C-alpha positions as CSV (number, residue, x, y, z in Angstrom):
1,X,-20.8,-13.0,0.5
2,X,-23.1,-14.3,3.3
3,X,-26.5,-13.3,4.4
4,X,-28.0,-13.3,7.5
5,X,-31.7,-14.1,6.5
6,X,-34.8,-14.1,8.7
7,X,-38.5,-15.3,7.6
8,X,-39.9,-11.9,8.0
9,X,-37.6,-10.8,4.8
10,X,-35.3,-8.6,6.7
11,X,-31.8,-8.9,5.6
12,X,-28.3,-8.2,7.1
13,X,-25.3,-8.7,4.8
14,X,-21.8,-9.8,6.0
15,X,-19.0,-9.0,4.0
16,X,-16.3,-10.8,5.8
17,X,-14.2,-12.0,2.8
18,X,-15.3,-9.4,0.4
19,X,-14.7,-6.1,2.1
20,X,-12.2,-4.7,4.7
21,X,-15.1,-4.1,7.3
22,X,-14.4,-7.3,9.7
23,X,-11.5,-6.6,10.9
24,X,-11.4,-7.8,14.6
25,X,-14.2,-9.0,16.6
26,X,-14.4,-10.9,20.0
27,X,-16.5,-11.9,22.8
28,X,-15.4,-11.5,26.7
29,X,-17.1,-11.8,30.1
30,X,-18.4,-8.6,31.8
31,X,-15.4,-8.3,34.9
32,X,-12.9,-8.8,31.7
33,X,-13.3,-5.3,30.3
34,X,-13.2,-1.6,31.0
35,X,-15.6,0.6,28.6
36,X,-13.7,2.5,26.2
37,X,-13.5,6.3,26.1
38,X,-14.5,8.5,23.2
39,X,-17.9,6.9,23.0
40,X,-20.3,8.3,20.2
41,X,-23.2,6.7,21.4
42,X,-25.9,8.9,23.6
43,X,-27.1,7.6,26.8
44,X,-25.3,4.0,26.2
45,X,-26.0,2.6,29.5
46,X,-29.8,3.6,30.2
47,X,-29.7,5.0,33.7
48,X,-32.2,8.1,33.4
49,X,-34.7,7.1,29.9
50,X,-34.4,5.2,26.8
51,X,-33.7,8.2,24.8
52,X,-31.8,7.4,21.6
53,X,-33.1,4.1,21.0
54,X,-35.6,2.0,19.3
55,X,-36.3,-1.6,18.4
56,X,-37.7,-3.7,15.8
57,X,-40.2,-6.7,16.2
58,X,-39.5,-5.9,20.2
59,X,-40.6,-4.1,23.2
60,X,-37.9,-1.7,25.0
61,X,-38.0,-1.2,29.2
62,X,-35.4,-0.1,31.3
63,X,-34.9,-2.4,34.3
64,X,-32.7,-2.6,37.5
65,X,-30.2,-4.8,37.4
66,X,-27.9,-6.2,40.2
67,X,-25.2,-6.9,37.6
68,X,-25.3,-4.2,35.3
69,X,-21.9,-3.9,34.1
70,X,-22.0,0.2,34.1
71,X,-24.7,2.2,36.5
72,X,-27.6,0.4,37.8
73,X,-29.8,0.1,34.9
74,X,-30.1,-2.0,31.8
75,X,-32.7,-2.2,28.9
76,X,-34.8,-5.3,28.3
77,X,-35.8,-6.2,25.0
78,X,-39.0,-8.5,24.5
79,X,-39.8,-9.9,21.5
80,X,-43.0,-9.1,19.9
81,X,-43.0,-10.5,16.7
82,X,-41.4,-12.8,14.2
83,X,-38.0,-15.1,14.6
84,X,-35.9,-12.0,15.0
85,X,-35.9,-8.7,17.2
86,X,-33.1,-6.3,17.7
87,X,-32.5,-3.1,19.9
88,X,-31.6,-0.1,17.6
89,X,-30.2,3.3,17.5
90,X,-32.3,6.0,16.6
91,X,-31.4,8.5,15.2
92,X,-28.1,6.9,13.7
93,X,-25.0,6.7,15.2
94,X,-22.9,8.4,12.5
95,X,-24.7,11.1,10.1
96,X,-21.8,11.6,7.8
97,X,-18.9,9.4,7.3
98,X,-15.5,9.6,6.3
99,X,-14.2,7.1,4.2
100,X,-11.4,5.1,5.8
101,X,-12.3,5.8,9.2
102,X,-12.3,2.5,11.5
103,X,-15.1,2.3,13.9
104,X,-15.2,-0.1,17.3
105,X,-18.5,-0.9,18.7
106,X,-19.1,-3.0,21.9
107,X,-21.9,-3.9,23.8
108,X,-22.9,-6.4,27.2
109,X,-25.5,-8.7,26.4
110,X,-27.5,-11.5,28.6
111,X,-30.6,-13.5,28.5
112,X,-33.5,-12.4,30.4
113,X,-34.9,-15.5,31.2
114,X,-34.3,-19.5,31.0
115,X,-36.0,-19.2,27.8
116,X,-33.7,-17.3,25.9
117,X,-30.3,-19.1,26.8
118,X,-28.6,-20.4,23.9
119,X,-29.9,-18.4,21.6
120,X,-28.0,-16.4,18.8
121,X,-27.0,-13.0,19.0
122,X,-25.0,-10.2,17.1
123,X,-23.7,-7.0,17.4
124,X,-23.6,-5.2,14.0
125,X,-22.7,-2.0,12.5
126,X,-24.1,-0.6,9.3
127,X,-23.2,1.6,6.7
128,X,-25.9,3.0,4.2
129,X,-25.6,5.7,1.7
130,X,-28.4,8.1,0.9
131,X,-30.7,5.9,-0.8
132,X,-30.7,3.8,2.1
133,X,-28.9,1.0,0.7
134,X,-26.5,-0.9,3.0
135,X,-22.5,-0.7,1.4
136,X,-20.8,-1.6,4.4
137,X,-22.0,-4.5,6.6
138,X,-20.1,-6.0,10.1
139,X,-20.9,-8.2,12.7
140,X,-19.4,-9.8,15.9
141,X,-19.3,-13.6,16.2
142,X,-22.6,-15.1,16.9
143,X,-22.8,-16.1,20.5
144,X,-25.3,-17.9,22.6
145,X,-27.0,-16.0,25.3
146,X,-25.9,-16.8,28.6
147,X,-27.6,-15.1,32.2
148,X,-24.0,-13.7,32.6
149,X,-23.0,-10.7,30.7
150,X,-20.8,-11.1,27.8
151,X,-19.3,-8.2,25.8
152,X,-19.3,-8.6,21.7
153,X,-16.8,-6.4,19.9
154,X,-16.9,-5.7,16.0
155,X,-15.0,-3.5,14.3
156,X,-15.8,-1.4,10.8
157,X,-14.0,0.4,8.0
158,X,-16.2,3.1,6.5
159,X,-16.3,2.6,2.5
160,X,-17.6,5.8,1.6
161,X,-17.6,9.7,2.3
162,X,-21.0,11.1,3.5
163,X,-22.9,7.5,4.8
164,X,-24.5,7.0,7.4
165,X,-23.6,4.3,10.1
166,X,-26.0,2.5,12.3
167,X,-25.4,-0.1,15.5
168,X,-27.9,-2.6,16.6
169,X,-28.0,-6.0,18.5
170,X,-29.9,-8.6,17.1
171,X,-31.3,-11.9,18.5
172,X,-32.4,-14.3,15.9
173,X,-34.2,-17.8,16.1
174,X,-36.3,-16.2,18.8
175,X,-39.9,-17.3,20.1
176,X,-42.6,-16.4,22.2
177,X,-41.2,-15.1,25.3
178,X,-37.8,-14.9,24.6
179,X,-36.0,-11.3,25.7
180,X,-32.3,-10.1,26.4
181,X,-30.6,-7.5,28.2
182,X,-28.2,-4.9,27.0
183,X,-26.2,-2.2,28.9
184,X,-23.2,-0.2,28.2
185,X,-23.1,-0.1,24.2
186,X,-20.2,2.1,22.8
187,X,-19.2,3.5,19.2
188,X,-15.8,4.8,18.9
189,X,-13.3,5.6,16.4
190,X,-10.2,3.1,16.6
191,X,-7.2,5.8,16.3
192,X,-5.0,4.7,13.1
193,X,-2.1,2.9,13.7
194,X,1.3,4.2,13.8
195,X,3.4,3.5,10.6
196,X,6.4,1.1,11.4
197,X,9.7,1.7,10.1
198,X,11.5,-1.7,8.4
199,X,14.9,-3.1,9.5
200,X,18.2,-4.7,7.9
201,X,18.5,-3.1,4.7
202,X,19.6,-5.6,2.2
203,X,19.6,-4.0,-1.3
204,X,17.9,-0.8,-3.0
205,X,18.1,1.0,-5.9
206,X,17.6,4.8,-5.4
207,X,17.5,5.8,-8.9
208,X,20.3,8.6,-8.8
209,X,21.2,8.5,-12.1
210,X,22.3,11.5,-14.4
211,X,19.0,13.2,-15.9
212,X,17.8,11.2,-19.4
213,X,19.8,7.9,-18.6
214,X,18.3,4.7,-18.5
215,X,17.9,2.3,-15.3
216,X,21.0,0.8,-14.1
217,X,21.3,-2.2,-16.5
218,X,23.2,-4.0,-14.1
219,X,19.7,-4.3,-12.1
220,X,17.1,-3.7,-15.0
221,X,16.2,-4.8,-18.3
222,X,13.7,-3.2,-20.3
223,X,11.2,-5.5,-21.6
224,X,10.2,-4.2,-25.4
225,X,6.9,-5.4,-27.4
226,X,3.2,-6.0,-26.6
227,X,3.9,-8.2,-23.8
228,X,1.8,-11.2,-22.5
229,X,-1.8,-9.8,-22.1
230,X,-3.5,-11.0,-25.2
231,X,-3.8,-7.5,-26.9
232,X,-6.0,-6.4,-23.7
233,X,-3.5,-3.3,-23.4
234,X,-2.8,-1.0,-26.1
235,X,0.9,0.5,-25.6
236,X,4.2,-0.6,-27.4
237,X,7.0,-1.1,-24.8
238,X,10.1,0.4,-25.4
239,X,13.7,0.6,-24.4
240,X,14.1,4.6,-25.2
241,X,15.0,6.9,-22.5
242,X,11.8,8.8,-24.1
243,X,9.8,6.3,-21.8
244,X,12.2,5.4,-19.2
245,X,14.5,7.4,-17.9
246,X,16.1,8.9,-14.3
247,X,15.5,12.6,-14.2
248,X,18.8,13.7,-12.3
249,X,16.7,14.4,-8.9
250,X,16.7,10.8,-7.5
251,X,13.5,9.3,-9.1
252,X,13.0,7.1,-12.5
253,X,10.0,8.0,-14.5
254,X,8.6,6.0,-17.1
255,X,6.6,7.7,-19.1
256,X,3.5,6.6,-21.4
257,X,3.4,8.8,-24.5
258,X,0.8,9.0,-27.6
259,X,2.5,8.1,-30.8
260,X,2.7,6.1,-33.6
261,X,5.5,3.5,-32.9
262,X,6.1,0.1,-34.5
263,X,8.1,-2.1,-31.9
264,X,10.6,-5.0,-32.2
265,X,7.8,-7.7,-32.3
266,X,6.5,-5.8,-35.9
267,X,3.3,-4.4,-34.2
268,X,2.8,-0.8,-34.7
269,X,0.7,1.0,-32.0
270,X,-0.6,4.5,-31.2
271,X,1.0,4.3,-27.3
272,X,4.4,3.9,-26.5
273,X,5.5,3.6,-22.7
274,X,8.2,1.3,-20.6
275,X,8.3,-1.7,-18.1
276,X,11.3,-2.9,-16.8
277,X,12.3,-5.9,-14.5
278,X,15.4,-7.7,-12.9
279,X,15.0,-11.3,-13.8
280,X,18.4,-12.8,-13.7
281,X,20.0,-9.7,-12.1
282,X,18.9,-9.0,-9.1
283,X,16.6,-11.7,-7.4
284,X,16.2,-12.8,-3.6
285,X,14.1,-14.9,-1.7
286,X,11.7,-13.7,1.2
287,X,11.9,-10.4,2.9
288,X,10.4,-7.0,2.6
289,X,10.4,-5.4,-0.7
290,X,9.3,-1.4,-0.6
291,X,8.4,1.0,-3.3
292,X,7.9,4.9,-3.2
293,X,6.2,6.0,-5.8
294,X,3.7,8.8,-7.4
295,X,1.3,7.3,-10.0
296,X,-0.7,8.5,-12.8
297,X,-4.3,8.4,-12.4
298,X,-5.4,9.7,-16.0
299,X,-7.9,7.7,-17.7
300,X,-6.5,4.6,-19.2
301,X,-3.3,4.4,-17.3
302,X,-2.6,1.0,-15.5
303,X,0.6,1.6,-13.4
304,X,2.1,-1.1,-11.3
305,X,5.2,-1.9,-9.3
306,X,5.4,-6.0,-8.5
307,X,7.4,-9.3,-8.1
308,X,7.2,-12.6,-9.9
309,X,8.9,-15.9,-9.3
310,X,11.5,-15.9,-11.3
311,X,11.1,-19.9,-12.4
312,X,8.3,-21.4,-14.1
313,X,5.3,-19.7,-16.1
314,X,2.5,-17.6,-14.2
315,X,0.7,-18.1,-12.4
316,X,2.3,-21.2,-11.2
317,X,5.8,-19.0,-10.7
318,X,3.2,-16.7,-8.2
319,X,3.0,-12.9,-8.4
320,X,2.7,-10.3,-5.8
321,X,1.5,-7.2,-6.8
322,X,2.9,-4.7,-4.6
323,X,0.8,-1.6,-6.2
324,X,-1.3,-1.4,-9.2
325,X,-3.6,1.7,-9.9
326,X,-6.3,2.1,-12.7
327,X,-7.3,5.2,-14.6
328,X,-11.0,4.7,-13.8
329,X,-10.6,4.5,-10.1
330,X,-8.0,7.2,-9.4
331,X,-8.0,7.2,-5.7
332,X,-7.3,3.5,-5.2
333,X,-4.5,1.5,-4.8
334,X,-4.6,-2.2,-4.6
335,X,-2.0,-5.0,-3.7
336,X,-2.9,-8.5,-4.4
337,X,-1.0,-11.8,-4.9
338,X,-1.6,-14.7,-7.6
339,X,-1.2,-18.4,-7.9
340,X,-2.7,-21.5,-9.1
341,X,-6.0,-21.2,-7.3
342,X,-5.3,-18.1,-5.4
343,X,-6.2,-14.6,-6.8
344,X,-6.3,-12.6,-2.8
345,X,-6.5,-8.7,-2.4
346,X,-8.4,-7.2,-5.4
347,X,-10.6,-5.0,-3.4
348,X,-10.7,-5.2,0.1
349,X,-9.0,-6.0,1.8
350,X,-5.9,-5.5,-0.5
351,X,-7.3,-2.0,-1.2
352,X,-6.8,1.6,0.0
353,X,-9.0,4.4,-1.0
354,X,-7.5,7.9,-0.4
355,X,-10.6,9.8,-1.6
356,X,-10.7,12.7,-2.0
357,X,-7.4,13.2,-2.9
358,X,-5.9,10.5,-6.0
359,X,-3.1,8.5,-5.5
360,X,-1.0,10.6,-7.7
361,X,-1.3,13.8,-5.4
362,X,1.2,12.4,-3.0
363,X,4.0,10.2,-2.7
364,X,2.6,6.7,-1.4
365,X,4.6,3.8,0.3
366,X,4.3,-0.1,-1.0
367,X,5.4,-2.9,0.5
368,X,5.0,-6.7,0.4
369,X,6.4,-9.1,3.1
370,X,6.7,-12.6,2.4
371,X,8.3,-15.7,3.8
372,X,7.9,-19.8,4.1
373,X,4.4,-19.1,6.4
374,X,2.4,-15.6,5.0
375,X,2.3,-13.0,2.8
376,X,1.6,-9.0,4.1
377,X,0.8,-6.4,2.2
378,X,1.3,-2.8,3.7
379,X,0.5,0.7,2.1
380,X,2.0,3.7,4.0
381,X,4.3,1.4,6.1
382,X,1.0,0.3,7.6
383,X,0.0,-3.8,7.2
384,X,-3.7,-3.7,5.4
385,X,-3.8,-7.9,5.2
386,X,-2.2,-11.0,6.0
387,X,-2.2,-13.9,3.7
388,X,-1.2,-17.3,5.8
389,X,0.2,-20.3,3.9
390,X,-2.5,-22.8,3.2
391,X,-5.7,-20.5,3.3
392,X,-6.7,-21.2,-0.4
393,X,-4.9,-22.6,-3.7
394,X,-1.5,-23.8,-4.3
395,X,1.5,-22.0,-2.4
396,X,4.1,-21.2,-5.1
397,X,6.1,-18.6,-3.2
398,X,9.3,-20.4,-1.6
399,X,11.3,-19.2,-4.6
400,X,13.7,-15.9,-5.5
401,X,11.4,-13.2,-6.8
402,X,12.4,-10.1,-9.2
403,X,11.1,-7.1,-9.7
404,X,9.1,-5.5,-12.4
405,X,8.0,-1.9,-12.7
406,X,5.4,-0.9,-15.5
407,X,2.9,1.5,-16.8
408,X,0.6,-0.1,-19.2
409,X,-2.6,1.8,-21.1
410,X,-5.8,0.5,-21.3
411,X,-7.8,-2.8,-20.0
412,X,-8.3,-2.3,-16.3
413,X,-6.9,1.3,-17.1
414,X,-9.9,2.3,-19.1
415,X,-9.7,3.9,-22.5
416,X,-6.9,7.0,-22.5
417,X,-8.3,8.4,-26.0
418,X,-9.5,11.7,-24.3
419,X,-6.2,11.7,-21.6
420,X,-3.7,14.2,-22.3
421,X,0.0,12.7,-22.5
422,X,2.4,11.9,-21.6
423,X,1.3,10.4,-18.7
424,X,4.1,9.4,-15.8
425,X,4.9,6.7,-13.2
426,X,7.8,8.2,-11.0
427,X,9.3,5.8,-8.4
428,X,11.7,7.6,-5.6
429,X,12.9,4.2,-4.6
430,X,13.0,0.2,-4.3
431,X,14.2,-1.1,-1.2
432,X,14.5,-4.8,-0.4
433,X,14.5,-5.5,3.6
434,X,14.7,-8.1,5.8
435,X,12.0,-7.1,8.0
436,X,8.7,-5.4,7.5
437,X,7.5,-2.4,9.6
438,X,6.2,-3.4,12.8
439,X,3.0,-1.9,13.7
């Protein structure tokens, strides 16, 4: 987390790495861009007055300008105190947010005098809750002011429903006499991308077996016992159809039950479930793996669809989490990658919030694409993050991977004591394509 702090004590938080807020930003000359439609901001170009705008540690004046990007007038923001000052929307641009909505803000800015040339400026969008606490922040790349107008752009993704969103332009390193010009401020909703279609199917399991039968033994092997989690989860994995079976309608069900059971490892536990993998039976290197599933959201559940490299021990063999859910956060779905020095994606950007719906309220589709150069995570066939090779840590993903499906209990899933059982992870299919969805 990086903070922008002035000597006056006002703080701006930029969550580039820990939140999926800063998704795109840029700078361009005024003559290169056309103002977008659907502007939420009122009075964006100051043609008649300054209604809808205020300032922090500055003064505002509406002035004519021969090079105004939109119309004939701009607003001049002049420093009055401190080492930073800003132009702020008033009131907030968005009075009540909806989680997951993406907004794009843009503005044209220029120095008002030679003494302000080179001073740093950003366009910022801030999300605050009812208590006024900042819960999300995004800013454009910082640029030096010039006498010619430049356009700044930033995108932000709303983190919570019911918050406010405000927009401001901030100049820092300010000194006496500094002033900057602003015109054509816009804030608009970015339409969601259209889900793409993966191509060149290489392999699939559609789970078309007879009701009550175990998954195809030529592909899947049940893994039994308490597993390698150092006792953090509390289920006993079994190979019984009571815990993993076809439903006869084209789905595989992994069923967690509250029952006392002593497993092959000699450990007696109070819950049973299943974990299956395809190691040594169905392994591939590179491509796009997609799972369509309906996940349980009861407290205590920790469902997952994932992959691991088939040679070596964790984390040196690498891990792709196509989907993980966790009982305490039933609206969230996660996608992550793990390797030595790499734990990327838990939380934004590897997170989708379906609030107010729960993950398990509908069938969801999740996928991982990887090749020698990058890893991509998809939710609902929309790309949510890209992890390029060389970003950090040790790249260990150039080997065949096998598939895993399981429903754990406890640990990240929480305490299942008061949860109604059985809890079920339903899987419609697992498919392996050569190419990921394009969007």
